[in-house]
Biopython code that builds the backbone (N, CA, C, O; Angstrom):
import numpy as np
from Bio.PDB.StructureBuilder import StructureBuilder

atoms = [
    (1, "MET", "N", (-2.710, 23.638, 7.991)),
    (1, "MET", "CA", (-4.007, 23.057, 8.324)),
    (1, "MET", "C", (-4.846, 23.041, 7.284)),
    (1, "MET", "O", (-5.529, 24.063, 7.208)),
    (2, "ALA", "N", (-5.085, 22.023, 6.232)),
    (2, "ALA", "CA", (-5.567, 21.591, 5.441)),
    (2, "ALA", "C", (-7.482, 21.538, 5.256)),
    (2, "ALA", "O", (-7.753, 20.753, 6.164)),
    (3, "GLY", "N", (-8.226, 21.752, 4.901)),
    (3, "GLY", "CA", (-9.765, 21.289, 5.216)),
    (3, "GLY", "C", (-10.052, 20.910, 6.875)),
    (3, "GLY", "O", (-10.111, 21.755, 7.768)),
    (4, "ASN", "N", (-10.191, 19.645, 7.030)),
    (4, "ASN", "CA", (-10.654, 19.312, 8.310)),
    (4, "ASN", "C", (-9.794, 18.777, 9.284)),
    (4, "ASN", "O", (-10.171, 18.376, 10.385)),
    (5, "HIS", "N", (-7.942, 18.772, 8.627)),
    (5, "HIS", "CA", (-6.924, 18.233, 9.178)),
    (5, "HIS", "C", (-5.836, 18.555, 9.118)),
    (5, "HIS", "O", (-5.471, 19.087, 8.070)),
    (6, "LEU", "N", (-4.877, 18.369, 10.203)),
    (6, "LEU", "CA", (-3.647, 18.419, 10.092)),
    (6, "LEU", "C", (-2.678, 17.245, 9.711)),
    (6, "LEU", "O", (-2.996, 16.060, 9.808)),
    (7, "HIS", "N", (-1.602, 17.646, 9.320)),
    (7, "HIS", "CA", (-1.108, 16.638, 8.259)),
    (7, "HIS", "C", (0.275, 16.373, 9.103)),
    (7, "HIS", "O", (0.661, 17.477, 9.488)),
    (8, "ILE", "N", (1.241, 15.262, 9.575)),
    (8, "ILE", "CA", (2.202, 16.084, 9.762)),
    (8, "ILE", "C", (2.813, 14.578, 9.654)),
    (8, "ILE", "O", (2.409, 13.663, 10.373)),
    (9, "ARG", "N", (3.853, 14.423, 8.656)),
    (9, "ARG", "CA", (4.876, 13.291, 8.026)),
    (9, "ARG", "C", (6.590, 13.683, 8.573)),
    (9, "ARG", "O", (7.320, 14.665, 8.714)),
    (10, "SER", "N", (6.613, 12.093, 8.762)),
    (10, "SER", "CA", (8.279, 11.729, 9.580)),
    (10, "SER", "C", (8.556, 10.383, 8.798)),
    (10, "SER", "O", (8.233, 9.309, 9.306)),
    (11, "GLY", "N", (9.184, 10.455, 7.505)),
    (11, "GLY", "CA", (9.971, 9.623, 7.183)),
    (11, "GLY", "C", (8.509, 8.648, 6.419)),
    (11, "GLY", "O", (7.573, 9.335, 6.010)),
    (12, "ASP", "N", (8.421, 7.335, 6.296)),
    (12, "ASP", "CA", (7.025, 7.210, 6.343)),
    (12, "ASP", "C", (5.657, 6.230, 7.088)),
    (12, "ASP", "O", (4.837, 5.329, 6.908)),
    (13, "LEU", "N", (6.384, 7.584, 8.350)),
    (13, "LEU", "CA", (4.689, 7.953, 9.502)),
    (13, "LEU", "C", (4.177, 9.221, 9.041)),
    (13, "LEU", "O", (4.901, 10.206, 8.896)),
    (14, "ASN", "N", (2.809, 9.208, 8.787)),
    (14, "ASN", "CA", (2.027, 9.992, 8.823)),
    (14, "ASN", "C", (0.939, 10.350, 9.970)),
    (14, "ASN", "O", (0.198, 9.557, 10.550)),
    (15, "LEU", "N", (1.019, 11.487, 10.114)),
    (15, "LEU", "CA", (0.078, 11.797, 11.704)),
    (15, "LEU", "C", (-0.791, 12.664, 11.259)),
    (15, "LEU", "O", (-0.339, 13.701, 10.772)),
    (16, "TYR", "N", (-2.153, 12.478, 11.309)),
    (16, "TYR", "CA", (-3.490, 13.380, 11.175)),
    (16, "TYR", "C", (-4.053, 13.708, 12.087)),
    (16, "TYR", "O", (-4.290, 12.832, 12.919)),
    (17, "ILE", "N", (-4.393, 14.711, 12.281)),
    (17, "ILE", "CA", (-5.500, 15.584, 13.316)),
    (17, "ILE", "C", (-6.539, 16.033, 12.649)),
    (17, "ILE", "O", (-6.279, 17.017, 11.957)),
    (18, "MET", "N", (-7.604, 15.667, 12.614)),
    (18, "MET", "CA", (-8.964, 15.432, 12.014)),
    (18, "MET", "C", (-9.910, 15.873, 13.133)),
    (18, "MET", "O", (-10.066, 15.482, 14.290)),
    (19, "ASP", "N", (-10.517, 16.868, 12.351)),
    (19, "ASP", "CA", (-11.930, 17.417, 12.628)),
    (19, "ASP", "C", (-13.183, 16.752, 11.941)),
    (19, "ASP", "O", (-13.864, 17.350, 11.108)),
    (20, "ASN", "N", (-13.359, 15.823, 12.243)),
    (20, "ASN", "CA", (-14.578, 14.723, 11.875)),
    (20, "ASN", "C", (-15.387, 13.783, 12.999)),
    (20, "ASN", "O", (-14.735, 13.042, 13.736)),
    (21, "ASP", "N", (-16.330, 13.830, 13.057)),
    (21, "ASP", "CA", (-17.508, 13.657, 14.399)),
    (21, "ASP", "C", (-16.987, 12.183, 14.124)),
    (21, "ASP", "O", (-16.808, 11.557, 15.168)),
    (22, "ASN", "N", (-16.670, 11.405, 12.825)),
    (22, "ASN", "CA", (-16.240, 9.710, 13.265)),
    (22, "ASN", "C", (-15.005, 9.540, 13.287)),
    (22, "ASN", "O", (-14.791, 8.352, 13.045)),
    (23, "LEU", "N", (-13.924, 10.180, 13.473)),
    (23, "LEU", "CA", (-12.943, 9.696, 13.265)),
    (23, "LEU", "C", (-11.781, 11.191, 13.794)),
    (23, "LEU", "O", (-10.778, 11.671, 13.264)),
    (24, "ARG", "N", (-12.589, 11.549, 15.128)),
    (24, "ARG", "CA", (-12.092, 12.667, 16.182)),
    (24, "ARG", "C", (-10.390, 12.182, 16.705)),
    (24, "ARG", "O", (-10.298, 11.068, 17.220)),
    (25, "GLY", "N", (-9.581, 12.711, 16.614)),
    (25, "GLY", "CA", (-7.786, 12.617, 17.467)),
    (25, "GLY", "C", (-6.816, 12.974, 16.479)),
    (25, "GLY", "O", (-6.653, 13.827, 15.607)),
    (26, "THR", "N", (-6.257, 12.013, 16.948)),
    (26, "THR", "CA", (-4.709, 11.333, 15.700)),
    (26, "THR", "C", (-5.207, 10.253, 15.272)),
    (26, "THR", "O", (-5.921, 9.497, 15.932)),
    (27, "VAL", "N", (-4.807, 10.079, 13.940)),
    (27, "VAL", "CA", (-5.050, 8.786, 13.073)),
    (27, "VAL", "C", (-3.490, 8.818, 12.405)),
    (27, "VAL", "O", (-2.796, 9.715, 11.926)),
    (28, "MET", "N", (-3.313, 7.401, 12.621)),
    (28, "MET", "CA", (-1.890, 7.217, 12.393)),
    (28, "MET", "C", (-1.735, 6.353, 11.070)),
    (28, "MET", "O", (-2.595, 5.497, 10.863)),
    (29, "GLU", "N", (-0.739, 6.511, 10.195)),
    (29, "GLU", "CA", (-1.056, 6.229, 8.541)),
    (29, "GLU", "C", (0.229, 5.116, 8.215)),
    (29, "GLU", "O", (1.416, 5.401, 8.055)),
    (30, "PHE", "N", (-0.341, 3.917, 8.178)),
    (30, "PHE", "CA", (0.959, 3.045, 7.768)),
    (30, "PHE", "C", (0.733, 2.598, 6.227)),
    (30, "PHE", "O", (-0.287, 2.331, 5.592)),
    (31, "ASN", "N", (2.129, 2.627, 5.885)),
    (31, "ASN", "CA", (2.100, 1.829, 4.347)),
    (31, "ASN", "C", (2.346, 0.720, 4.609)),
    (31, "ASN", "O", (3.086, 0.266, 5.482)),
    (32, "VAL", "N", (1.435, -0.014, 3.497)),
    (32, "VAL", "CA", (1.507, -1.407, 3.342)),
    (32, "VAL", "C", (2.361, -1.840, 2.118)),
    (32, "VAL", "O", (2.799, -1.014, 1.317)),
    (33, "GLY", "N", (2.603, -3.362, 2.001)),
    (33, "GLY", "CA", (2.694, -3.626, 0.794)),
    (33, "GLY", "C", (0.899, -4.237, -0.184)),
    (33, "GLY", "O", (0.689, -4.242, -1.397)),
    (34, "ASP", "N", (0.043, -4.620, 0.842)),
    (34, "ASP", "CA", (-0.668, -5.338, -0.027)),
    (34, "ASP", "C", (-2.300, -4.516, 0.843)),
    (34, "ASP", "O", (-2.808, -5.475, 1.423)),
    (35, "VAL", "N", (-2.944, -3.612, 1.038)),
    (35, "VAL", "CA", (-3.849, -3.344, 1.971)),
    (35, "VAL", "C", (-5.004, -4.061, 2.551)),
    (35, "VAL", "O", (-5.463, -3.826, 3.669)),
    (36, "ASP", "N", (-5.606, -5.277, 1.418)),
    (36, "ASP", "CA", (-5.989, -6.250, 1.400)),
    (36, "ASP", "C", (-5.455, -7.248, 2.217)),
    (36, "ASP", "O", (-6.109, -7.716, 3.149)),
    (37, "GLU", "N", (-4.742, -7.477, 2.048)),
    (37, "GLU", "CA", (-3.731, -8.437, 3.047)),
    (37, "GLU", "C", (-3.720, -8.277, 4.235)),
    (37, "GLU", "O", (-3.784, -9.084, 5.162)),
    (38, "ALA", "N", (-3.586, -6.536, 4.184)),
    (38, "ALA", "CA", (-3.096, -6.213, 5.681)),
    (38, "ALA", "C", (-4.394, -6.220, 6.441)),
    (38, "ALA", "O", (-4.461, -6.743, 7.553)),
    (39, "LYS", "N", (-5.337, -5.697, 5.912)),
    (39, "LYS", "CA", (-6.862, -5.634, 6.269)),
    (39, "LYS", "C", (-7.459, -7.557, 6.816)),
    (39, "LYS", "O", (-8.222, -7.796, 7.752)),
    (40, "GLU", "N", (-7.102, -8.135, 6.304)),
    (40, "GLU", "CA", (-7.423, -9.845, 6.751)),
    (40, "GLU", "C", (-6.485, -10.013, 7.873)),
    (40, "GLU", "O", (-6.988, -10.042, 8.996)),
    (41, "TYR", "N", (-4.879, -10.157, 7.734)),
    (41, "TYR", "CA", (-4.054, -9.889, 8.864)),
    (41, "TYR", "C", (-5.135, -9.267, 9.928)),
    (41, "TYR", "O", (-5.843, -9.940, 10.677)),
    (42, "LEU", "N", (-5.108, -7.740, 9.827)),
    (42, "LEU", "CA", (-5.402, -7.150, 11.455)),
    (42, "LEU", "C", (-7.258, -7.657, 11.877)),
    (42, "LEU", "O", (-7.581, -7.722, 13.063)),
    (43, "LEU", "N", (-8.209, -7.942, 10.855)),
    (43, "LEU", "CA", (-9.168, -8.413, 11.221)),
    (43, "LEU", "C", (-9.282, -9.419, 12.394)),
    (43, "LEU", "O", (-9.994, -9.461, 13.397)),
    (44, "ALA", "N", (-7.907, -10.545, 11.675)),
    (44, "ALA", "CA", (-7.577, -11.695, 12.122)),
    (44, "ALA", "C", (-7.436, -11.677, 13.498)),
    (44, "ALA", "O", (-7.704, -12.615, 14.249)),
    (45, "ASN", "N", (-6.905, -10.319, 13.891)),
    (45, "ASN", "CA", (-6.155, -10.223, 14.988)),
    (45, "ASN", "C", (-7.418, -9.139, 15.846)),
    (45, "ASN", "O", (-6.989, -8.704, 16.914)),
    (46, "ASP", "N", (-8.614, -8.767, 15.550)),
    (46, "ASP", "CA", (-9.401, -8.484, 16.730)),
    (46, "ASP", "C", (-9.184, -6.801, 16.387)),
    (46, "ASP", "O", (-9.464, -6.125, 17.377)),
    (47, "CYS", "N", (-8.800, -6.089, 15.348)),
    (47, "CYS", "CA", (-9.125, -5.240, 14.858)),
    (47, "CYS", "C", (-10.401, -4.988, 14.006)),
    (47, "CYS", "O", (-10.771, -5.881, 13.245)),
    (48, "THR", "N", (-11.086, -3.840, 14.090)),
    (48, "THR", "CA", (-11.914, -3.597, 13.129)),
    (48, "THR", "C", (-12.438, -2.679, 12.086)),
    (48, "THR", "O", (-12.403, -1.529, 12.526)),
    (49, "VAL", "N", (-12.879, -2.727, 10.961)),
    (49, "VAL", "CA", (-13.568, -1.379, 9.410)),
    (49, "VAL", "C", (-13.525, -0.905, 10.744)),
    (49, "VAL", "O", (-13.910, -1.455, 11.775)),
    (50, "VAL", "N", (-12.775, 0.664, 10.494)),
    (50, "VAL", "CA", (-14.219, 2.152, 10.718)),
    (50, "VAL", "C", (-14.521, 2.300, 9.134)),
    (50, "VAL", "O", (-15.564, 1.692, 8.894)),
    (51, "LYS", "N", (-14.141, 2.715, 8.317)),
    (51, "LYS", "CA", (-13.956, 2.790, 7.269)),
    (51, "LYS", "C", (-13.341, 2.270, 6.289)),
    (51, "LYS", "O", (-12.154, 2.045, 6.523)),
    (52, "TRP", "N", (-13.808, 1.918, 4.997)),
    (52, "TRP", "CA", (-12.905, 1.293, 4.006)),
    (52, "TRP", "C", (-13.656, 1.171, 2.501)),
    (52, "TRP", "O", (-14.622, 0.532, 2.085)),
    (53, "GLU", "N", (-12.543, 2.278, 1.804)),
    (53, "GLU", "CA", (-12.631, 2.604, 0.502)),
    (53, "GLU", "C", (-11.782, 2.008, -0.765)),
    (53, "GLU", "O", (-11.872, 2.144, -1.985)),
    (54, "GLY", "N", (-10.913, 1.282, 0.110)),
    (54, "GLY", "CA", (-9.833, 0.199, -0.897)),
    (54, "GLY", "C", (-8.744, 1.017, -1.195)),
    (54, "GLY", "O", (-8.953, 2.211, -0.981)),
    (55, "LYS", "N", (-7.535, 0.697, -1.669)),
    (55, "LYS", "CA", (-6.167, 0.935, -2.322)),
    (55, "LYS", "C", (-6.699, 2.144, -3.316)),
    (55, "LYS", "O", (-7.539, 2.303, -4.202)),
    (56, "GLY", "N", (-5.205, 3.255, -2.283)),
    (56, "GLY", "CA", (-5.284, 4.389, -2.934)),
    (56, "GLY", "C", (-6.367, 5.764, -2.239)),
    (56, "GLY", "O", (-6.087, 6.944, -2.449)),
    (57, "LYS", "N", (-7.612, 5.322, -1.400)),
    (57, "LYS", "CA", (-8.620, 5.637, -0.677)),
    (57, "LYS", "C", (-8.210, 5.618, 1.018)),
    (57, "LYS", "O", (-7.248, 5.251, 1.694)),
    (58, "ASP", "N", (-9.509, 6.224, 1.247)),
    (58, "ASP", "CA", (-9.656, 6.001, 2.948)),
    (58, "ASP", "C", (-9.195, 4.548, 3.342)),
    (58, "ASP", "O", (-9.414, 3.858, 2.347)),
    (59, "CYS", "N", (-8.650, 3.761, 4.350)),
    (59, "CYS", "CA", (-8.730, 2.596, 4.351)),
    (59, "CYS", "C", (-8.512, 2.408, 6.428)),
    (59, "CYS", "O", (-7.717, 1.642, 6.974)),
    (60, "TYR", "N", (-9.275, 3.156, 6.984)),
    (60, "TYR", "CA", (-9.609, 3.723, 8.126)),
    (60, "TYR", "C", (-9.701, 2.091, 9.282)),
    (60, "TYR", "O", (-10.574, 1.299, 8.927)),
    (61, "MET", "N", (-8.931, 1.710, 10.427)),
    (61, "MET", "CA", (-9.159, 0.474, 10.991)),
    (61, "MET", "C", (-8.642, 0.736, 12.582)),
    (61, "MET", "O", (-7.529, 1.177, 12.869)),
    (62, "ARG", "N", (-9.878, 0.302, 13.715)),
    (62, "ARG", "CA", (-9.159, 0.284, 14.975)),
    (62, "ARG", "C", (-8.853, -0.715, 15.643)),
    (62, "ARG", "O", (-9.506, -1.751, 15.522)),
    (63, "ASP", "N", (-7.765, -0.620, 16.518)),
    (63, "ASP", "CA", (-7.081, -1.548, 16.864)),
    (63, "ASP", "C", (-8.025, -2.028, 18.276)),
    (63, "ASP", "O", (-8.995, -1.347, 18.608)),
    (64, "PRO", "N", (-7.616, -3.290, 19.065)),
    (64, "PRO", "CA", (-8.620, -3.722, 19.835)),
    (64, "PRO", "C", (-8.433, -2.382, 21.748)),
    (64, "PRO", "O", (-8.865, -2.366, 22.900)),
    (65, "TYR", "N", (-7.621, -1.651, 20.943)),
    (65, "TYR", "CA", (-7.341, -0.617, 22.500)),
    (65, "TYR", "C", (-8.475, 0.556, 21.927)),
    (65, "TYR", "O", (-9.161, 1.200, 22.721)),
    (66, "GLY", "N", (-8.540, 0.682, 20.896)),
    (66, "GLY", "CA", (-9.036, 1.806, 20.121)),
    (66, "GLY", "C", (-8.550, 2.403, 19.498)),
    (66, "GLY", "O", (-9.365, 2.929, 18.741)),
    (67, "LEU", "N", (-7.200, 2.822, 19.230)),
    (67, "LEU", "CA", (-6.640, 3.397, 18.138)),
    (67, "LEU", "C", (-6.844, 3.281, 16.686)),
    (67, "LEU", "O", (-6.530, 2.233, 16.120)),
    (68, "VAL", "N", (-7.320, 4.226, 16.069)),
    (68, "VAL", "CA", (-7.942, 4.272, 14.918)),
    (68, "VAL", "C", (-6.200, 4.761, 14.157)),
    (68, "VAL", "O", (-5.391, 5.540, 14.661)),
    (69, "PHE", "N", (-6.057, 3.969, 12.806)),
    (69, "PHE", "CA", (-4.853, 4.322, 11.972)),
    (69, "PHE", "C", (-5.318, 4.161, 10.641)),
    (69, "PHE", "O", (-6.455, 3.689, 10.635)),
    (70, "ASN", "N", (-4.924, 4.349, 9.674)),
    (70, "ASN", "CA", (-5.413, 4.361, 7.962)),
    (70, "ASN", "C", (-3.854, 3.344, 7.585)),
    (70, "ASN", "O", (-2.671, 3.240, 7.911)),
    (71, "LEU", "N", (-4.978, 2.711, 6.602)),
    (71, "LEU", "CA", (-3.191, 2.202, 5.842)),
    (71, "LEU", "C", (-3.305, 2.132, 4.440)),
    (71, "LEU", "O", (-4.314, 2.009, 3.746)),
    (72, "TRP", "N", (-2.428, 2.202, 4.209)),
    (72, "TRP", "CA", (-2.162, 2.875, 2.524)),
    (72, "TRP", "C", (-1.155, 2.360, 1.569)),
    (72, "TRP", "O", (0.037, 2.399, 1.871)),
    (73, "GLU", "N", (-1.458, 1.997, 0.712)),
    (73, "GLU", "CA", (-1.068, 0.978, -0.119)),
    (73, "GLU", "C", (0.174, 1.879, -1.502)),
    (73, "GLU", "O", (-0.245, 2.341, -2.564)),
    (74, "LYS", "N", (1.425, 1.900, -1.127)),
    (74, "LYS", "CA", (2.206, 2.851, -1.982)),
    (74, "LYS", "C", (2.175, 1.948, -3.623)),
    (74, "LYS", "O", (2.386, 0.744, -3.769)),
    (75, "GLU", "N", (1.881, 2.857, -4.605)),
    (75, "GLU", "CA", (1.571, 2.662, -5.996)),
    (75, "GLU", "C", (3.011, 2.494, -7.182)),
    (75, "GLU", "O", (2.804, 2.325, -8.384)),
]
sb = StructureBuilder()
sb.init_structure("model")
sb.init_model(0)
sb.init_chain("A")
sb.init_seg("    ")
for serial, (resi, resn, name, xyz) in enumerate(atoms, 1):
    if name == "N":
        sb.init_residue(resn, " ", resi, " ")
    sb.init_atom(name, np.array(xyz, "f"), 0.0, 1.0, " ", f" {name:<3s}", serial, name[0])
structure = sb.get_structure()
């Protein structure tokens, strides 16, 4: 456990267990080719932005079922 989260990595899948009032619980992280393109696609499909700082930083989205996940663009 580092800071306020536990990070579990398996291949391209990253799981975080956060201690954060705004992002409680498990947050999945997905690697994408272009975070801005992924954001537009997800917004068009009923997802919402939780926190967006752009490429290389926090890009949290929430799906229509309440699942929170982070998008990460590899450099």
